[in-house]
PAFIVEX-861891 format. One record per residue (C-alpha): residue number from 1; x, z, y. Coordinates in steps of 0.5 Angstrom, whole numbers. Example, Ala and Ser with C-alpha at 12.3 -4.5 7.8 and 13.67 -1.06 7.14 Angstrom:
2
<atom 1,<25,16,-9>>,
<atom 2,<27,14,-2>>,
This chain:
663
<atom 1,<-36,-46,-12>>,
<atom 2,<-29,-49,-11>>,
<atom 3,<-27,-55,-9>>,
<atom 4,<-20,-58,-10>>,
<atom 5,<-16,-62,-5>>,
<atom 6,<-10,-66,-7>>,
<atom 7,<-5,-68,-2>>,
<atom 8,<2,-72,-3>>,
<atom 9,<5,-70,-10>>,
<atom 10,<5,-62,-10>>,
<atom 11,<9,-58,-14>>,
<atom 12,<6,-55,-20>>,
<atom 13,<7,-47,-19>>,
<atom 14,<2,-45,-24>>,
<atom 15,<-1,-40,-19>>,
<atom 16,<-8,-43,-22>>,
<atom 17,<-10,-42,-29>>,
<atom 18,<-17,-45,-29>>,
<atom 19,<-18,-52,-30>>,
<atom 20,<-21,-55,-23>>,
<atom 21,<-22,-62,-22>>,
<atom 22,<-20,-66,-16>>,
<atom 23,<-26,-66,-11>>,
<atom 24,<-29,-73,-10>>,
<atom 25,<-33,-71,-3>>,
<atom 26,<-35,-64,0>>,
<atom 27,<-32,-61,6>>,
<atom 28,<-26,-58,7>>,
<atom 29,<-29,-53,13>>,
<atom 30,<-24,-56,18>>,
<atom 31,<-20,-62,20>>,
<atom 32,<-14,-64,16>>,
<atom 33,<-8,-68,19>>,
<atom 34,<-2,-71,16>>,
<atom 35,<1,-74,22>>,
<atom 36,<7,-69,22>>,
<atom 37,<7,-65,15>>,
<atom 38,<0,-62,14>>,
<atom 39,<-4,-59,19>>,
<atom 40,<-11,-55,17>>,
<atom 41,<-15,-53,23>>,
<atom 42,<-22,-50,24>>,
<atom 43,<-25,-46,30>>,
<atom 44,<-26,-39,30>>,
<atom 45,<-32,-36,33>>,
<atom 46,<-32,-29,37>>,
<atom 47,<-34,-25,31>>,
<atom 48,<-31,-28,25>>,
<atom 49,<-26,-24,21>>,
<atom 50,<-21,-27,17>>,
<atom 51,<-18,-23,11>>,
<atom 52,<-13,-24,6>>,
<atom 53,<-5,-26,6>>,
<atom 54,<-4,-20,1>>,
<atom 55,<3,-17,3>>,
<atom 56,<2,-18,11>>,
<atom 57,<3,-15,17>>,
<atom 58,<-2,-11,22>>,
<atom 59,<-9,-10,20>>,
<atom 60,<-14,-12,15>>,
<atom 61,<-17,-17,19>>,
<atom 62,<-12,-22,20>>,
<atom 63,<-14,-25,27>>,
<atom 64,<-10,-25,33>>,
<atom 65,<-3,-26,30>>,
<atom 66,<2,-31,27>>,
<atom 67,<4,-30,19>>,
<atom 68,<9,-34,16>>,
<atom 69,<9,-34,8>>,
<atom 70,<17,-34,7>>,
<atom 71,<19,-29,2>>,
<atom 72,<24,-25,6>>,
<atom 73,<29,-19,5>>,
<atom 74,<28,-15,11>>,
<atom 75,<28,-8,12>>,
<atom 76,<25,-7,19>>,
<atom 77,<18,-7,18>>,
<atom 78,<16,-8,26>>,
<atom 79,<9,-10,29>>,
<atom 80,<12,-17,30>>,
<atom 81,<15,-18,23>>,
<atom 82,<12,-25,21>>,
<atom 83,<14,-25,14>>,
<atom 84,<15,-20,8>>,
<atom 85,<17,-20,1>>,
<atom 86,<11,-24,-2>>,
<atom 87,<8,-31,0>>,
<atom 88,<0,-30,-2>>,
<atom 89,<-3,-36,1>>,
<atom 90,<-10,-34,1>>,
<atom 91,<-15,-32,6>>,
<atom 92,<-23,-31,7>>,
<atom 93,<-26,-33,14>>,
<atom 94,<-32,-29,15>>,
<atom 95,<-38,-30,20>>,
<atom 96,<-42,-36,22>>,
<atom 97,<-39,-40,16>>,
<atom 98,<-36,-36,10>>,
<atom 99,<-31,-39,6>>,
<atom 100,<-24,-38,3>>,
<atom 101,<-18,-42,3>>,
<atom 102,<-12,-42,-2>>,
<atom 103,<-6,-47,0>>,
<atom 104,<-2,-47,-6>>,
<atom 105,<5,-49,-3>>,
<atom 106,<11,-46,-5>>,
<atom 107,<15,-47,1>>,
<atom 108,<15,-44,8>>,
<atom 109,<7,-44,11>>,
<atom 110,<5,-42,17>>,
<atom 111,<-2,-38,19>>,
<atom 112,<-4,-38,26>>,
<atom 113,<-10,-34,26>>,
<atom 114,<-12,-34,33>>,
<atom 115,<-5,-33,36>>,
<atom 116,<-4,-39,40>>,
<atom 117,<-11,-40,41>>,
<atom 118,<-16,-34,40>>,
<atom 119,<-21,-39,38>>,
<atom 120,<-17,-43,33>>,
<atom 121,<-14,-42,26>>,
<atom 122,<-9,-47,24>>,
<atom 123,<-5,-47,17>>,
<atom 124,<1,-52,18>>,
<atom 125,<7,-53,13>>,
<atom 126,<13,-59,14>>,
<atom 127,<11,-63,8>>,
<atom 128,<4,-65,6>>,
<atom 129,<5,-64,-2>>,
<atom 130,<0,-59,-4>>,
<atom 131,<-7,-57,-7>>,
<atom 132,<-12,-54,-2>>,
<atom 133,<-18,-50,-5>>,
<atom 134,<-24,-49,-1>>,
<atom 135,<-28,-43,-4>>,
<atom 136,<-36,-43,-2>>,
<atom 137,<-39,-36,-3>>,
<atom 138,<-45,-32,0>>,
<atom 139,<-40,-26,2>>,
<atom 140,<-32,-25,3>>,
<atom 141,<-33,-21,-4>>,
<atom 142,<-36,-26,-8>>,
<atom 143,<-31,-31,-5>>,
<atom 144,<-25,-26,-7>>,
<atom 145,<-28,-25,-14>>,
<atom 146,<-28,-33,-15>>,
<atom 147,<-21,-33,-13>>,
<atom 148,<-19,-28,-18>>,
<atom 149,<-22,-32,-24>>,
<atom 150,<-19,-38,-22>>,
<atom 151,<-12,-35,-22>>,
<atom 152,<-12,-31,-28>>,
<atom 153,<-12,-23,-30>>,
<atom 154,<-8,-18,-27>>,
<atom 155,<-2,-15,-30>>,
<atom 156,<-4,-8,-34>>,
<atom 157,<1,-3,-34>>,
<atom 158,<2,2,-39>>,
<atom 159,<-2,9,-38>>,
<atom 160,<4,13,-36>>,
<atom 161,<6,8,-30>>,
<atom 162,<0,12,-27>>,
<atom 163,<3,18,-27>>,
<atom 164,<8,20,-21>>,
<atom 165,<15,17,-20>>,
<atom 166,<21,20,-17>>,
<atom 167,<27,15,-14>>,
<atom 168,<32,15,-9>>,
<atom 169,<38,10,-8>>,
<atom 170,<44,14,-9>>,
<atom 171,<43,17,-16>>,
<atom 172,<49,16,-20>>,
<atom 173,<51,20,-26>>,
<atom 174,<47,24,-31>>,
<atom 175,<47,30,-27>>,
<atom 176,<44,27,-22>>,
<atom 177,<38,25,-26>>,
<atom 178,<38,32,-30>>,
<atom 179,<38,35,-23>>,
<atom 180,<31,31,-21>>,
<atom 181,<28,32,-28>>,
<atom 182,<30,40,-28>>,
<atom 183,<27,40,-20>>,
<atom 184,<20,38,-22>>,
<atom 185,<20,41,-29>>,
<atom 186,<22,48,-26>>,
<atom 187,<17,48,-21>>,
<atom 188,<12,45,-25>>,
<atom 189,<11,39,-21>>,
<atom 190,<8,33,-25>>,
<atom 191,<12,27,-26>>,
<atom 192,<13,22,-31>>,
<atom 193,<18,17,-29>>,
<atom 194,<25,17,-25>>,
<atom 195,<27,11,-23>>,
<atom 196,<35,8,-23>>,
<atom 197,<37,4,-17>>,
<atom 198,<43,0,-17>>,
<atom 199,<48,5,-18>>,
<atom 200,<47,6,-26>>,
<atom 201,<50,-1,-27>>,
<atom 202,<57,-2,-28>>,
<atom 203,<60,-5,-22>>,
<atom 204,<52,-7,-20>>,
<atom 205,<52,-12,-26>>,
<atom 206,<45,-14,-29>>,
<atom 207,<44,-11,-36>>,
<atom 208,<50,-6,-36>>,
<atom 209,<51,1,-35>>,
<atom 210,<57,5,-32>>,
<atom 211,<61,6,-38>>,
<atom 212,<64,13,-35>>,
<atom 213,<57,16,-32>>,
<atom 214,<53,14,-38>>,
<atom 215,<56,14,-45>>,
<atom 216,<51,14,-50>>,
<atom 217,<46,11,-46>>,
<atom 218,<40,11,-52>>,
<atom 219,<42,19,-53>>,
<atom 220,<41,20,-45>>,
<atom 221,<34,16,-45>>,
<atom 222,<32,20,-51>>,
<atom 223,<34,27,-48>>,
<atom 224,<30,25,-41>>,
<atom 225,<24,23,-45>>,
<atom 226,<24,29,-49>>,
<atom 227,<22,32,-42>>,
<atom 228,<16,27,-42>>,
<atom 229,<20,23,-37>>,
<atom 230,<22,16,-37>>,
<atom 231,<28,12,-34>>,
<atom 232,<26,6,-30>>,
<atom 233,<32,2,-29>>,
<atom 234,<32,-4,-23>>,
<atom 235,<35,-11,-25>>,
<atom 236,<37,-15,-19>>,
<atom 237,<37,-23,-18>>,
<atom 238,<44,-24,-17>>,
<atom 239,<49,-25,-24>>,
<atom 240,<56,-22,-22>>,
<atom 241,<62,-28,-22>>,
<atom 242,<67,-24,-27>>,
<atom 243,<71,-27,-33>>,
<atom 244,<69,-23,-39>>,
<atom 245,<62,-21,-37>>,
<atom 246,<58,-24,-42>>,
<atom 247,<51,-25,-38>>,
<atom 248,<56,-29,-33>>,
<atom 249,<59,-33,-38>>,
<atom 250,<53,-35,-42>>,
<atom 251,<50,-37,-36>>,
<atom 252,<56,-42,-34>>,
<atom 253,<57,-44,-41>>,
<atom 254,<49,-46,-42>>,
<atom 255,<48,-49,-35>>,
<atom 256,<43,-43,-33>>,
<atom 257,<45,-42,-26>>,
<atom 258,<42,-45,-20>>,
<atom 259,<47,-51,-17>>,
<atom 260,<50,-54,-11>>,
<atom 261,<49,-61,-9>>,
<atom 262,<55,-63,-13>>,
<atom 263,<53,-60,-19>>,
<atom 264,<57,-54,-19>>,
<atom 265,<54,-47,-19>>,
<atom 266,<51,-44,-13>>,
<atom 267,<55,-38,-10>>,
<atom 268,<52,-32,-6>>,
<atom 269,<54,-25,-5>>,
<atom 270,<49,-19,-6>>,
<atom 271,<51,-12,-8>>,
<atom 272,<56,-14,-14>>,
<atom 273,<60,-19,-9>>,
<atom 274,<60,-26,-11>>,
<atom 275,<54,-28,-16>>,
<atom 276,<50,-34,-19>>,
<atom 277,<43,-34,-19>>,
<atom 278,<39,-35,-25>>,
<atom 279,<35,-42,-25>>,
<atom 280,<28,-38,-27>>,
<atom 281,<24,-44,-25>>,
<atom 282,<28,-48,-31>>,
<atom 283,<24,-45,-37>>,
<atom 284,<30,-45,-42>>,
<atom 285,<34,-41,-37>>,
<atom 286,<28,-37,-35>>,
<atom 287,<27,-35,-43>>,
<atom 288,<35,-34,-43>>,
<atom 289,<35,-29,-37>>,
<atom 290,<28,-25,-40>>,
<atom 291,<31,-24,-47>>,
<atom 292,<37,-20,-43>>,
<atom 293,<32,-15,-42>>,
<atom 294,<32,-13,-49>>,
<atom 295,<39,-10,-48>>,
<atom 296,<36,-4,-45>>,
<atom 297,<29,-4,-49>>,
<atom 298,<33,-3,-55>>,
<atom 299,<36,3,-52>>,
<atom 300,<29,6,-51>>,
<atom 301,<27,3,-44>>,
<atom 302,<20,2,-43>>,
<atom 303,<20,-1,-36>>,
<atom 304,<23,-4,-30>>,
<atom 305,<23,-6,-23>>,
<atom 306,<26,-13,-20>>,
<atom 307,<29,-13,-14>>,
<atom 308,<33,-17,-9>>,
<atom 309,<29,-23,-12>>,
<atom 310,<27,-27,-5>>,
<atom 311,<33,-28,-7>>,
<atom 312,<36,-24,-2>>,
<atom 313,<43,-27,0>>,
<atom 314,<48,-23,4>>,
<atom 315,<53,-29,5>>,
<atom 316,<56,-35,2>>,
<atom 317,<63,-38,2>>,
<atom 318,<60,-44,6>>,
<atom 319,<57,-39,11>>,
<atom 320,<63,-34,12>>,
<atom 321,<67,-40,13>>,
<atom 322,<63,-43,19>>,
<atom 323,<62,-36,22>>,
<atom 324,<70,-36,22>>,
<atom 325,<71,-42,25>>,
<atom 326,<66,-41,31>>,
<atom 327,<69,-34,32>>,
<atom 328,<76,-37,32>>,
<atom 329,<74,-42,37>>,
<atom 330,<71,-36,41>>,
<atom 331,<78,-33,41>>,
<atom 332,<82,-40,42>>,
<atom 333,<77,-42,48>>,
<atom 334,<74,-35,51>>,
<atom 335,<72,-39,58>>,
<atom 336,<69,-45,54>>,
<atom 337,<62,-47,51>>,
<atom 338,<62,-41,46>>,
<atom 339,<64,-36,51>>,
<atom 340,<57,-33,52>>,
<atom 341,<56,-33,44>>,
<atom 342,<55,-26,42>>,
<atom 343,<60,-25,36>>,
<atom 344,<55,-20,33>>,
<atom 345,<49,-24,32>>,
<atom 346,<54,-30,30>>,
<atom 347,<56,-25,24>>,
<atom 348,<49,-22,23>>,
<atom 349,<46,-29,22>>,
<atom 350,<50,-30,15>>,
<atom 351,<45,-26,11>>,
<atom 352,<39,-30,9>>,
<atom 353,<41,-36,12>>,
<atom 354,<36,-42,12>>,
<atom 355,<42,-47,11>>,
<atom 356,<44,-43,5>>,
<atom 357,<37,-44,2>>,
<atom 358,<37,-51,3>>,
<atom 359,<44,-52,-1>>,
<atom 360,<42,-50,-8>>,
<atom 361,<38,-53,-13>>,
<atom 362,<33,-52,-19>>,
<atom 363,<32,-56,-25>>,
<atom 364,<25,-57,-27>>,
<atom 365,<22,-62,-32>>,
<atom 366,<29,-66,-32>>,
<atom 367,<28,-66,-24>>,
<atom 368,<33,-63,-19>>,
<atom 369,<29,-59,-14>>,
<atom 370,<32,-56,-7>>,
<atom 371,<31,-49,-7>>,
<atom 372,<28,-49,0>>,
<atom 373,<22,-53,-2>>,
<atom 374,<20,-48,-8>>,
<atom 375,<23,-42,-5>>,
<atom 376,<17,-37,-5>>,
<atom 377,<17,-38,-13>>,
<atom 378,<24,-35,-15>>,
<atom 379,<21,-27,-15>>,
<atom 380,<15,-30,-18>>,
<atom 381,<19,-33,-24>>,
<atom 382,<24,-28,-25>>,
<atom 383,<19,-23,-26>>,
<atom 384,<15,-28,-30>>,
<atom 385,<22,-28,-34>>,
<atom 386,<21,-21,-36>>,
<atom 387,<14,-21,-38>>,
<atom 388,<14,-27,-42>>,
<atom 389,<20,-24,-46>>,
<atom 390,<16,-17,-47>>,
<atom 391,<11,-22,-50>>,
<atom 392,<16,-24,-55>>,
<atom 393,<19,-17,-56>>,
<atom 394,<13,-13,-57>>,
<atom 395,<7,-17,-56>>,
<atom 396,<2,-11,-57>>,
<atom 397,<6,-6,-53>>,
<atom 398,<5,-6,-45>>,
<atom 399,<11,-5,-41>>,
<atom 400,<12,-3,-34>>,
<atom 401,<14,-8,-29>>,
<atom 402,<14,-9,-22>>,
<atom 403,<18,-13,-17>>,
<atom 404,<19,-14,-9>>,
<atom 405,<18,-21,-8>>,
<atom 406,<12,-25,-11>>,
<atom 407,<7,-31,-10>>,
<atom 408,<0,-32,-13>>,
<atom 409,<1,-32,-20>>,
<atom 410,<6,-27,-21>>,
<atom 411,<0,-22,-21>>,
<atom 412,<-1,-24,-28>>,
<atom 413,<6,-21,-30>>,
<atom 414,<7,-15,-26>>,
<atom 415,<6,-11,-20>>,
<atom 416,<9,-10,-13>>,
<atom 417,<12,-5,-9>>,
<atom 418,<11,-6,-1>>,
<atom 419,<19,-6,0>>,
<atom 420,<24,-2,4>>,
<atom 421,<19,1,9>>,
<atom 422,<21,7,14>>,
<atom 423,<19,14,15>>,
<atom 424,<14,12,20>>,
<atom 425,<7,15,21>>,
<atom 426,<5,8,23>>,
<atom 427,<7,6,16>>,
<atom 428,<2,10,12>>,
<atom 429,<-3,6,16>>,
<atom 430,<0,0,14>>,
<atom 431,<1,2,7>>,
<atom 432,<-7,3,7>>,
<atom 433,<-8,-4,10>>,
<atom 434,<-4,-8,5>>,
<atom 435,<-8,-5,-1>>,
<atom 436,<-14,-9,-1>>,
<atom 437,<-11,-15,2>>,
<atom 438,<-6,-15,-4>>,
<atom 439,<-12,-14,-9>>,
<atom 440,<-15,-20,-6>>,
<atom 441,<-9,-24,-9>>,
<atom 442,<-9,-21,-16>>,
<atom 443,<-4,-15,-14>>,
<atom 444,<-7,-9,-17>>,
<atom 445,<-1,-5,-19>>,
<atom 446,<2,-3,-12>>,
<atom 447,<4,2,-8>>,
<atom 448,<9,4,-2>>,
<atom 449,<15,8,-2>>,
<atom 450,<12,15,-1>>,
<atom 451,<15,18,5>>,
<atom 452,<19,12,7>>,
<atom 453,<25,9,4>>,
<atom 454,<29,8,11>>,
<atom 455,<30,14,16>>,
<atom 456,<29,21,15>>,
<atom 457,<22,24,13>>,
<atom 458,<19,30,16>>,
<atom 459,<16,35,11>>,
<atom 460,<9,34,14>>,
<atom 461,<10,26,14>>,
<atom 462,<11,26,6>>,
<atom 463,<5,31,5>>,
<atom 464,<1,26,8>>,
<atom 465,<3,20,5>>,
<atom 466,<3,23,-2>>,
<atom 467,<-4,25,-1>>,
<atom 468,<-5,17,0>>,
<atom 469,<-1,16,-6>>,
<atom 470,<-5,20,-10>>,
<atom 471,<-10,14,-10>>,
<atom 472,<-5,8,-10>>,
<atom 473,<-4,5,-17>>,
<atom 474,<4,6,-16>>,
<atom 475,<5,13,-14>>,
<atom 476,<13,13,-13>>,
<atom 477,<17,17,-8>>,
<atom 478,<23,13,-6>>,
<atom 479,<28,14,-1>>,
<atom 480,<35,11,1>>,
<atom 481,<42,13,1>>,
<atom 482,<44,17,7>>,
<atom 483,<37,19,9>>,
<atom 484,<34,26,8>>,
<atom 485,<33,28,1>>,
<atom 486,<25,28,0>>,
<atom 487,<24,30,-7>>,
<atom 488,<18,34,-7>>,
<atom 489,<22,40,-9>>,
<atom 490,<27,40,-4>>,
<atom 491,<22,42,2>>,
<atom 492,<20,49,3>>,
<atom 493,<13,52,0>>,
<atom 494,<14,47,-6>>,
<atom 495,<7,49,-8>>,
<atom 496,<4,45,-3>>,
<atom 497,<7,39,-6>>,
<atom 498,<6,41,-13>>,
<atom 499,<-2,41,-11>>,
<atom 500,<-2,34,-8>>,
<atom 501,<1,31,-15>>,
<atom 502,<-3,36,-19>>,
<atom 503,<-9,32,-16>>,
<atom 504,<-7,26,-18>>,
<atom 505,<-7,28,-25>>,
<atom 506,<-14,31,-24>>,
<atom 507,<-16,24,-22>>,
<atom 508,<-12,20,-26>>,
<atom 509,<-18,19,-32>>,
<atom 510,<-22,16,-26>>,
<atom 511,<-17,12,-22>>,
<atom 512,<-14,9,-29>>,
<atom 513,<-21,7,-31>>,
<atom 514,<-23,4,-24>>,
<atom 515,<-16,0,-25>>,
<atom 516,<-18,-2,-32>>,
<atom 517,<-25,-5,-30>>,
<atom 518,<-22,-8,-24>>,
<atom 519,<-17,-12,-28>>,
<atom 520,<-21,-14,-34>>,
<atom 521,<-27,-16,-29>>,
<atom 522,<-23,-20,-24>>,
<atom 523,<-25,-15,-19>>,
<atom 524,<-22,-11,-13>>,
<atom 525,<-19,-4,-14>>,
<atom 526,<-19,-2,-7>>,
<atom 527,<-24,-6,-2>>,
<atom 528,<-25,-6,6>>,
<atom 529,<-32,-2,7>>,
<atom 530,<-34,-9,10>>,
<atom 531,<-34,-12,3>>,
<atom 532,<-39,-6,0>>,
<atom 533,<-43,-6,6>>,
<atom 534,<-43,-13,9>>,
<atom 535,<-50,-12,13>>,
<atom 536,<-46,-6,17>>,
<atom 537,<-43,-8,23>>,
<atom 538,<-39,-2,24>>,
<atom 539,<-36,-2,17>>,
<atom 540,<-33,-9,19>>,
<atom 541,<-29,-5,24>>,
<atom 542,<-26,0,20>>,
<atom 543,<-19,-1,18>>,
<atom 544,<-17,6,16>>,
<atom 545,<-22,8,10>>,
<atom 546,<-23,4,4>>,
<atom 547,<-28,4,-2>>,
<atom 548,<-24,5,-8>>,
<atom 549,<-27,3,-15>>,
<atom 550,<-35,4,-14>>,
<atom 551,<-35,11,-13>>,
<atom 552,<-31,14,-8>>,
<atom 553,<-28,12,-1>>,
<atom 554,<-22,15,2>>,
<atom 555,<-20,16,9>>,
<atom 556,<-13,19,9>>,
<atom 557,<-9,23,15>>,
<atom 558,<-4,18,18>>,
<atom 559,<-2,21,25>>,
<atom 560,<3,27,26>>,
<atom 561,<1,34,27>>,
<atom 562,<-7,32,26>>,
<atom 563,<-11,38,23>>,
<atom 564,<-16,33,21>>,
<atom 565,<-19,26,23>>,
<atom 566,<-26,22,25>>,
<atom 567,<-29,18,19>>,
<atom 568,<-35,13,19>>,
<atom 569,<-40,14,13>>,
<atom 570,<-44,8,12>>,
<atom 571,<-49,12,8>>,
<atom 572,<-50,19,6>>,
<atom 573,<-44,21,2>>,
<atom 574,<-41,28,-1>>,
<atom 575,<-34,30,3>>,
<atom 576,<-30,33,-3>>,
<atom 577,<-23,37,-1>>,
<atom 578,<-18,39,-7>>,
<atom 579,<-16,46,-4>>,
<atom 580,<-9,49,-6>>,
<atom 581,<-12,54,-10>>,
<atom 582,<-15,49,-15>>,
<atom 583,<-22,49,-13>>,
<atom 584,<-26,43,-10>>,
<atom 585,<-30,44,-4>>,
<atom 586,<-36,39,-3>>,
<atom 587,<-41,38,3>>,
<atom 588,<-46,33,4>>,
<atom 589,<-45,29,10>>,
<atom 590,<-51,24,13>>,
<atom 591,<-49,17,15>>,
<atom 592,<-45,16,22>>,
<atom 593,<-39,19,25>>,
<atom 594,<-36,26,23>>,
<atom 595,<-30,30,25>>,
<atom 596,<-27,33,18>>,
<atom 597,<-22,38,18>>,
<atom 598,<-16,36,13>>,
<atom 599,<-10,41,12>>,
<atom 600,<-3,39,10>>,
<atom 601,<-4,41,3>>,
<atom 602,<-11,39,2>>,
<atom 603,<-13,32,-1>>,
<atom 604,<-20,29,1>>,
<atom 605,<-24,24,-1>>,
<atom 606,<-32,22,-1>>,
<atom 607,<-37,20,-6>>,
<atom 608,<-42,15,-5>>,
<atom 609,<-49,17,-5>>,
<atom 610,<-52,17,-12>>,
<atom 611,<-45,17,-16>>,
<atom 612,<-40,22,-19>>,
<atom 613,<-33,22,-22>>,
<atom 614,<-30,26,-27>>,
<atom 615,<-24,31,-26>>,
<atom 616,<-19,33,-31>>,
<atom 617,<-15,40,-31>>,
<atom 618,<-8,38,-29>>,
<atom 619,<-2,37,-33>>,
<atom 620,<5,36,-32>>,
<atom 621,<5,29,-35>>,
<atom 622,<0,23,-37>>,
<atom 623,<0,24,-44>>,
<atom 624,<-2,32,-44>>,
<atom 625,<-8,30,-40>>,
<atom 626,<-14,33,-44>>,
<atom 627,<-20,28,-42>>,
<atom 628,<-25,31,-48>>,
<atom 629,<-28,36,-43>>,
<atom 630,<-28,34,-36>>,
<atom 631,<-32,37,-30>>,
<atom 632,<-36,32,-26>>,
<atom 633,<-37,32,-19>>,
<atom 634,<-42,29,-14>>,
<atom 635,<-49,28,-14>>,
<atom 636,<-53,31,-19>>,
<atom 637,<-56,27,-25>>,
<atom 638,<-52,21,-24>>,
<atom 639,<-47,18,-29>>,
<atom 640,<-41,15,-30>>,
<atom 641,<-38,10,-35>>,
<atom 642,<-31,12,-36>>,
<atom 643,<-26,7,-39>>,
<atom 644,<-21,10,-43>>,
<atom 645,<-16,7,-48>>,
<atom 646,<-9,9,-51>>,
<atom 647,<-5,7,-45>>,
<atom 648,<0,3,-50>>,
<atom 649,<-3,-3,-53>>,
<atom 650,<-8,-9,-51>>,
<atom 651,<-14,-7,-55>>,
<atom 652,<-18,-8,-48>>,
<atom 653,<-25,-11,-50>>,
<atom 654,<-26,-5,-55>>,
<atom 655,<-33,-2,-54>>,
<atom 656,<-30,4,-56>>,
<atom 657,<-26,4,-50>>,
<atom 658,<-32,6,-45>>,
<atom 659,<-37,12,-46>>,
<atom 660,<-42,15,-41>>,
<atom 661,<-41,21,-37>>,
<atom 662,<-47,25,-34>>,
<atom 663,<-46,30,-28>>,
């Protein structure tokens, strides 16, 4: 049961699609104070577990830390980080009372979950203008399913998007992309996508191509696609200020950019230098910006990734001026009040400054809305612009789309990747823990930069992270300019990398099937063990294993130099390892604790008791997979319902898409 409470005058985010009437009574499961903004508080018992918050730091159980929903461009994902790129304001409290809370509020919102006081949950924000949804249910899993039905069906990508993709910030020319394609194809490592970061553009201008490096771009797209590889370009949020640049001139002429208080177009610097931000909260501007994707789809592009859409700000003219005045004051009077000021910190504060976010406006239904009041909706609506445009361009075709910044509701238009992580072992575990939390909030198509984006990756780290990436819907190796090249073919013993990616393709019919079931049935693709084994007290404590789909458990290795790991089995399971020679080892293990050996070039999984999964012969790209005669592994006598469609169109509910396979 869902109760909807209305406070003040909420901004309509359109996160919730179901019609839910305003509550006339009932309990909010805590105390609400409107004395100073909004404050919800409730007691936490010692054994209560708190799930949710989507793209958030630390564990699956969110107790013991303070989280801030405030979409932020931050490359330093350290353990003390409170805000990531997304704002996903849904939690479930599981314990003596089990209930869910969704706070539909598009600005900064703080969840203090037993941090200030270990026995108290508090949710606070500056203004008491919001919707509070309280969801009652018997279990956390039941509450999640109710929430998912409230917010609408999750985005469904084309089937090729479940193949492996390679990316790097630094691919600039046709030869760079050809080298990557050749490196994978020559070494027979499966691949379906190569991503284009900002260097493909002319001077970092959206919807342009570098004229020197990419003459006759449609022919180049066809050339790469003849190798069964799709190019996936990036689109950034800022539109460069430049006379003669069509997108800029159209936006200025029609008033489609965000405004300063005086009505002039807001100016902020990002990669192209000074830019304007499209006012994607304005339906007319959103349609205009979305239609620009056609400039690339007309040239054969079938997918995109949206970036810098928190929106990120390097600096503004006003911020630079203020910083310059303070620096000048320092040099004029070094012994005065500013003498102890760290000039580096002063300049560093130019980026993503709260004052800048409070200095520009959107037009929404004829009303001017200050950006900081709706900050968390920008990335959502930028990706919505693209999703709505794809519906106009080709309503029956699926396009690949994922974003960096997001809010609940964007899950209907695209997936997300987990942002600019590091080549750290701890970030493998963070990747794993984010998966179920994001699924709870509707984001099923997700994954992290395998191998890490920043810092130099070691061979063993990339292999271990790729072995987790086998199971994430988005499987992409991505790294930053200036770091060690980490494409699979760059390392010694390339056959180990080939094998791990081949396992992804062997399992892809199963992984795609489970993704589609989760999307079509408002379910989760990746779940905490506690959701499946709610009566098992130890399962609740396990944070480095997940139930994937309905049949398997994954338990990746995420520590340096480890030869294996300990696992907990809530019930008897079959331990399966995909071996580098192509064979599959299966061993029955009883419930309980086990140490299992897992070599660097092996991919492990566990099949739940009484279940089985299909495994195909590997292929070098998704369209080459043969699913007519797959091997069934798992428990003899069991069966599996395979979901399989053409992977292109939207005939999701056709009964012919499901068939039963028996082991």
